[in-house]
Phi, psi and omega in degrees: 000143174246127182246129180244135174238109179261096180270190182294328183233339186230152169255124176244146174219152176225138170251126180240151180272191186294339179253012174088005178284141180284122179266322180207151177202159179194168176216136180223145171288133183258349175052040179060024176226060185296326181297319179294320178295319179297325177304321180286347181255356186297323178299317179295317180295323177297322178294325177295327181051055179289157177281336187200149176239120176255135191233128168254129182216137175249015193269351178094167189298318185296309180292324177296324176297320177296319178297316180299319178299316180296314183291331182297337180289343181281339183071024180247132178303137177217160181206140174271145175288137173245122180295133183228110184287352176243029181299146184296330182277332181198120175271167182214142174280351183284148170292119185302329181290342181258358185260118182298142183299315182294321178296317180295318180293326175302316179292319180297327179288340183254338194301139179220118185298343183269359189230161162260134189224145172241114184253122181246120176258125185247076180239222178302323168241156173261121179245139178233120184231141181251130181234125180247101180049055175073017170244118179284118184274341186126187183185205187221152176230131179234153168296146176295170180300326182285322176294322177297317180296316179298319179296319179294315180295321182283339183260000180230153181263335187265352179249124181250158181298134182225175180258036180294167184244144173271073188239002183200155172246014175287156179300138180275150176248004169229158179299321179302312180291321181300320179294307186291319180290323180293318179296315179298319180298325181298321179284312180300317180298321178296315180297316179298319180295315182294317180289332174295322179288337183232069189293340183266012180262127174296133182264119180239133181233143180216166179106169187298330182259006187300312184297320181295315181290321184299332180302334187251002179277142186267025177229154172301137183238136172259113180274132178226122178257008186241015190294315182294318177299316179296322178295319176300312181298318179295317182299309185284331175296317178295317181300317181294321177298321179295321180295321180296316179298000000 
């Protein structure tokens, strides 16, 4: 199987074998031209000769149409994930039209009917979602630490872009540290507050910044870097079973 994740800035792919082991994977910036990037990858995908291509995309109908045109040239069956708030594996109180595909798949990749869970995605946006025994209760969306920094720099005259690090939530004694520590604290503080309100929820974090943010959270954290891939596999495995039935 070939799994594609078309995010806001990057195209990620994974090739898995018959037992779900990752054989090959990569990530590329697509610069809002994913179809063109896929064109450059078609030779590689043809060599993989997958039986099926499953696609997660947050890019909208127009770009998804371009992607579909490109993939159709491979002659390999493919399908886009459709968010379903009444899905058999996890229902949601959220309006499915308002729920991002990647966010939903992260939850689908983690969901466990025996647990209460808080799933935090640390990507271009920070998402925090609460799941109660496979029912999505809703959640929160924040700008990532980098988007917050860019917004602050673009909206002020006295603060300039610097190479500071998001390595502490202690008070800063320079403007550079105050900015970076303050932004990190805003995310950590939100996670701590939400988990304080929901103490019986297992805290799961995923995404590129998850490990960095998790260091400062005051609750045990389960780090998962495979949630979206796991969600894709779960979604399409369920879909195929439904088709067989």
